[in-house]
N, C-alpha and C positions, 0 to 999 in steps of 0.2 A: 548323516542326514541333517538337513537344514532345520533349525528350530523355527517354529511359527512365530510371527511377530506378536507382541503382547496385545491383548485386547481386553476391553472392559466387559463386565457381565451383561451390559445392555446392548452390546454391538450386534446388529442384526445378522442373521445367517440366512442363506437362500432357503426358502421354504420348499422348493421343489427343483428337480433338475431342469436345466434349460440350456439353450444354445445362443451364443452371441458372436457375431463375426466369424462363424465357422468353428468356434471353440465350444466344447461341451462342458458345462459347469454342473458338478454334482450337487445334490441336496446337502445342505448344512455347510456350504462354503462361505467363508468370510470374504467379502469383497472390500478392498481398501482402495479408494480413489487416489490416483496419483495427481496431486494438485499441480506439480510442476508441468506435467503434460497439459493440464487444462489451461495454464497460463501461457503456454507456447502454441496453442491451437490456432492455426492460420485461418480457420473458419470463424473464429470469434474475434481475434485481434488482427488489426490491419498490418502492423509491423511487429510481430512478437519477439524478434531477436534483436531489436534496437532499443536503446534507452530513449524514451519518448514521454516526457512528463505530462504533456498536454493530452494524452490519449484518454478516451472515455474509460473511466475506472470501473471495471467489473471484476476486480480482484477477489480472490477467494482466500484472503489471508487468514480468516478464522475458520476455514473449513466450510462444509456444506451438509445439508440433510441432517440425518440422525447423529452424525459425528461432528457437529458444529462445536466449536470451542466454547466451553462454559464461561470463559473469561471475557467474551466479546462485550457483554453489557457493562462489565466493570471497566474495560478499556475505554469505551465510549464515555462513561461517566468521568473517568480520570482526565480524558482530553478536555471535556467540558470544564471541569474544575480548574485545570491548569490555564486554559485560555481565558477563563473568566478572571482569574487572579492576575494574569498579565495585563488584561485590558481595563480592569476596574479602576486603577489609579489615574488613567488618562482622563482629562477634563471632558472631552466629548468626542464623539465619532461622527463624521459626516462625509459626504461625497462632494468633492470640488468639481464643479462643472466647467468653470472657466478660471484659469490661474491669473491672479493679479500680477502685473509687471513688477519685477524686482531687480536689484543690482547685486552683483557678487564682487567682493574684493578679496583677491587671493594674495597672500604674502607668506614668504617662507618663515618657518619657526627658527628662532635662534640664529647664531652667527655661523654655525656649521652646516646650515642648510645648503643643499645642492642648487646652484643657479645655472640655468642653461646658457651656453656661450652665445654671443651675438652672431657668430658666423653661421649658425645652423639655419 
């Protein structure tokens, strides 16, 4: 027989028998959400099977409901501290609405640098 997955003492059990999508669920059943299935749901995501960094992020990386990861607030705080330490030494941050014209001079480094041939 298959061993049940480990569960914490506070993981909720179904309080009464019920039916969902034609399946009868008995009282006292532990329901574990499959997060991978939630991330691949075509009713939620426009293109769930493609790498698409610009999509609207509704990720459930830290879980949901009563089983949410206890480390989520710590992870958010760590991200804030790391980004603050990275940006703090910079003299200022601003948005440039119109770039001033500038010139660029490119030259190869050292004598062994590759130089494109004139025939190309």
